[in-house]
Steps between C-alpha positions, in 0.01 A plus 500: 500500500625850417399847636612858450539757774514865437720718710541882484840670496588823675499680164142394438579228247399144553690166497345155437620195677417162359479199736455146370452203726456148371485183700839334540696786351675795664306838496602723214490876524595808281426876506433714182426862438239419240190285547535366156846369559378350832222324326710370215774356749225345714346318205827379362646396839195316617479319161865401533470378860195279415688354190815426721716715263652686804536212755865450439571879531324507829678194623835646393425794741421285787804251502862551545785320325600342825157352537517355149855356550382332823203347314745367232721337758203335676324387183486107513481483111858643459788257547701530819813489285385819312410665829835417654684633195301827492466571869831691556434703190138576593606601845732765342200636309288498822771706678522743217139575379290250698303777660375634166146433386483287192379787286818695596729203396570660160763411228694814578535416870585143433773597239640751747560225749625262241772755428554527878562128509766515237688772687477319836779241550440168655618507861786253575423210741848482640672785681787649302357387164400752240151575397412364158319709239154388421472388138221599245401127489442493879298823485285345225432187719397730783273687274359178354395391861295821533357460162383143593303655805346774305411281218286291740363811650384599156388178327357280782448730796376801289640750733661708222418538136842436373850371627706828499823293469404440131590860431833475675793410269747227608858586537738389234692208606847375365504202285527183697820286527574262212808338649527124426788258501726452195587146400846523679346665810241221527751234471742659766206567737365142489843365553565708808146422632568137456815530706330712768502398868108540473350168380189690382651776304568323163155345475321822607689700228425229243122511581502876456683487171283225353157620632540876541359477846534781750738474792243446758320244286834292477621552863155390637432230266290215637502136406132506427569740218723255337360240267799274406302246328349735250801750510285795609582784764200692628505837665174557705592822687620744247524881486195536287309218687476284196597136485756410234665177406848465336651188353800334674768388245843337506741563769259688733248209491777245564655699790150539656440133470832412675427750776149363545652164584693645803247773601440587870185351661451800735428749233339536149746763391732416209757741651434497866659753725748375763352720765152387437433224247137607454630816332680547182882566488672822463772483232614858493852441646608203286342688212712816543800274548447314184457817301827630639692187418350489150595860444152613403407849577176687514293188522211408730300186563191653319737535184495118476129549415603749235756253374235222472275726301782607273602143438149400403465796270833434323388137462187613298244439774184712425448819720158368617661172628781684676234721660320186635817346625617817694146585609486838335159640413618721215727445199661841569667353813642199301621737218699692763 
């Protein structure tokens, strides 16, 4: 229901205040100097409210960004892994602009804080260590976390008309690493790993080179993921939460078969930790020692994954097949 009140001014002129009240919606008011303008606004506003065209605008004025972030983190439909990854970044947004109403969370304010992120170094965890600069890639991930929240607020919760992050450009990121082992480097590295004091290093490196699996996937490999009969390795807990199976061939399959014959009965881990057999092993120290002995510089364990992809590409394996083996969702990642 809408009505118009007439109020006289000191100069003798009149103002016209429109009040609209509809059940279940906040009261809307506005004041005009002309009766015609008041009537036009009253008719259009009442019509919009009845049709639900202004519901999101109203909700955007009632809720703060902090409230929406909290709702996101408590939403049971969102995976816990996603929440855990986003939580520290969303807490940063809460501290910075969490008190703003959703209607005030504009692209300009978001981009301003995105630039602030880039200029703010990451605090060193150890005393005496230098603070590290925050990279454009990290800033883009932090922005993506906020975008996920505001996307839900727009599409599912209908608290805002549009996700403002869509109008905020991503920072330019440098091209990713393309480091992979040359034939001689590969030969030297495998020789050194085979001679390593660690009985696990050689096989773990071979698995990474032959399957393109990530470090955590290899170090925490479980026997229930290994099908020696059919020669298949299955990764259930992947970064993108998609199960993928990779063929086990040649030496890797033979070595896993031999290891299976003498496997420990108190754990299902392929590479059990000495401290706690129920957990996967940490191979960082023997890995660095092997790199040093093999005279290989500027190389990380993740580059074994790049090497595996490069060998497959050079062997003529189709891009789509390589994407499936590595668990990439886009061909662009494979092409890199």
